[in-house]
C-alpha positions as CSV (number, residue, x, y, z in Angstrom):
1,X,46.4,17.8,49.5
2,X,49.4,19.8,51.9
3,X,48.9,16.5,53.9
4,X,49.6,13.7,50.4
5,X,52.9,16.4,49.5
6,X,54.1,15.4,53.3
7,X,53.4,11.8,53.5
8,X,55.4,10.9,50.1
9,X,58.1,12.8,51.1
10,X,61.2,11.1,51.8
11,X,62.9,10.8,55.4
12,X,65.8,12.0,54.4
13,X,64.4,15.6,54.3
14,X,63.2,14.7,57.6
15,X,66.9,14.2,59.0
16,X,67.8,16.9,56.9
17,X,65.4,18.8,58.2
18,X,66.8,18.2,61.9
19,X,70.1,18.6,61.0
20,X,70.1,22.3,59.4
21,X,68.2,22.9,63.0
22,X,71.2,21.8,65.2
23,X,73.4,23.3,62.9
24,X,71.8,26.8,63.2
25,X,71.2,25.6,67.2
26,X,75.0,26.2,67.0
27,X,75.7,29.5,65.2
28,X,73.5,30.4,67.9
29,X,76.9,30.4,69.6
30,X,80.1,33.1,69.7
31,X,83.0,31.4,68.8
32,X,85.9,31.9,67.8
33,X,87.1,30.4,63.7
34,X,90.0,30.4,61.7
35,X,89.0,31.7,58.2
36,X,88.7,28.5,56.7
37,X,86.2,27.6,59.0
38,X,84.2,30.4,58.4
39,X,84.1,30.4,54.8
40,X,82.9,26.5,55.1
41,X,79.1,27.2,55.5
42,X,78.6,29.5,53.1
43,X,80.6,28.2,51.1
44,X,78.6,24.7,51.0
45,X,75.0,26.9,51.3
46,X,76.3,28.4,47.7
47,X,77.7,25.7,46.2
48,X,74.2,23.7,47.5
49,X,71.7,26.7,46.4
50,X,73.1,26.7,42.7
51,X,73.1,22.8,42.6
52,X,69.3,23.1,43.6
53,X,68.7,25.9,41.3
54,X,70.5,23.4,38.0
55,X,69.2,20.0,39.4
56,X,65.4,21.7,39.6
57,X,65.5,23.9,36.4
58,X,68.6,23.2,34.2
59,X,71.2,25.9,33.4
60,X,68.3,28.2,32.4
61,X,70.3,31.5,31.9
62,X,67.5,33.4,33.6
63,X,67.7,31.2,36.8
64,X,71.7,31.6,37.2
65,X,71.2,35.8,36.4
66,X,68.8,36.3,39.1
67,X,70.5,33.6,41.6
68,X,73.2,35.9,40.9
69,X,70.7,39.3,41.1
70,X,69.7,38.3,44.6
71,X,73.5,37.3,45.4
72,X,74.6,41.1,44.4
73,X,71.6,42.8,46.5
74,X,72.1,41.1,49.1
75,X,76.5,41.8,49.0
76,X,75.0,45.4,48.5
77,X,72.9,44.9,52.1
78,X,75.6,43.8,53.6
79,X,78.5,46.0,52.8
80,X,75.8,48.9,53.8
81,X,75.5,46.7,57.5
82,X,79.3,46.3,58.4
83,X,80.0,43.9,60.4
84,X,77.8,42.5,62.7
85,X,78.1,44.0,66.9
86,X,80.8,41.3,68.9
87,X,82.5,40.4,65.0
88,X,86.1,40.7,65.7
89,X,89.7,39.6,64.1
90,X,92.8,38.5,66.8
91,X,95.8,38.7,64.9
92,X,98.4,36.8,67.5
93,X,95.7,33.6,67.0
94,X,94.2,34.3,63.7
95,X,91.2,34.0,64.8
96,X,87.9,35.6,63.6
97,X,85.3,36.0,66.8
98,X,81.7,35.2,65.1
99,X,78.8,36.5,67.3
100,X,75.8,34.0,67.7
101,X,73.2,34.4,66.0
102,X,69.8,33.1,64.7
103,X,70.0,34.4,61.7
104,X,71.5,31.3,60.0
105,X,69.5,29.1,61.6
106,X,66.1,31.3,60.2
107,X,68.0,31.6,57.0
108,X,68.7,27.7,57.1
109,X,64.9,27.0,57.8
110,X,64.3,29.6,55.1
111,X,66.0,27.6,52.4
112,X,64.9,24.2,53.5
113,X,61.0,25.7,53.2
114,X,61.6,27.3,49.6
115,X,63.6,24.1,48.2
116,X,60.2,22.5,49.9
117,X,58.0,24.0,47.9
118,X,59.7,24.5,44.5
119,X,59.9,20.7,44.7
120,X,56.5,19.9,45.7
121,X,54.8,22.3,43.4
122,X,57.5,21.2,40.4
123,X,56.5,17.2,41.8
124,X,52.8,18.2,41.0
125,X,52.8,19.2,37.8
126,X,56.5,19.3,36.2
127,X,56.2,21.7,33.4
128,X,56.8,24.8,35.9
129,X,60.4,23.9,35.9
130,X,59.7,25.6,32.3
131,X,57.7,28.5,34.0
132,X,59.7,31.4,33.9
133,X,58.2,33.5,36.8
134,X,59.3,30.3,38.5
135,X,62.5,29.6,37.6
136,X,63.0,33.9,38.1
137,X,61.5,33.4,41.7
138,X,63.3,30.4,42.9
139,X,66.8,31.7,42.0
140,X,66.3,35.3,43.0
141,X,65.0,33.6,46.5
142,X,67.9,31.1,46.0
143,X,70.5,34.1,45.8
144,X,69.3,36.3,48.2
145,X,69.0,33.4,51.0
146,X,72.3,31.5,50.3
147,X,74.9,34.5,49.5
148,X,73.7,36.0,52.9
149,X,76.3,33.5,54.4
150,X,78.8,34.4,52.3
151,X,77.8,38.0,53.3
152,X,78.3,37.4,56.8
153,X,81.2,36.0,57.0
154,X,82.2,38.5,53.9
155,X,82.2,41.2,57.0
156,X,83.2,39.5,59.6
157,X,86.4,39.2,57.6
158,X,86.3,42.4,56.9
159,X,87.0,43.2,61.0
160,X,90.9,41.9,60.0
161,X,91.6,45.1,57.9
162,X,90.5,47.0,61.7
163,X,92.4,45.2,64.3
164,X,95.2,46.6,65.5
165,X,98.6,44.9,63.7
166,X,101.1,45.0,67.2
167,X,98.8,43.1,69.5
168,X,100.8,39.4,69.7
169,X,104.4,41.6,69.6
170,X,102.7,44.4,72.2
171,X,102.1,40.6,74.7
172,X,98.6,42.3,74.5
């Protein structure tokens, strides 16, 4: 059954898988980015996860509430954890230092495989689209994983609060 599922997977899905691996690899390197670029990946992941949820299950309140609950749990956890070690803000260039990490790759792959599993299950049995347990589980998992990108970016953004204000004026 699994072999048939993989065989019937469209080619674009495997191209997406490779693109996610490449994007995740890029995230493993420390980089300095402007605010807009820091927020681009989190915004895309939130939009894609919400789209996946609604496209698969429709705008069911249960799925949307589970997605939001996953997001709120993630935001609370990351609020406690604080910014990643090595994150920072340079007021003179208005750029953020984002430390390299393999976490984004793992998150992207987890989202990919969660989405793949839900798509395969609902393709095999369309009645699962109305199964409350699957709707809630998918919403929660999509929310936990996709909101993590935003929570990590938010933690990096908060480093601007602690950056020395007069750094550029002092010539440092």
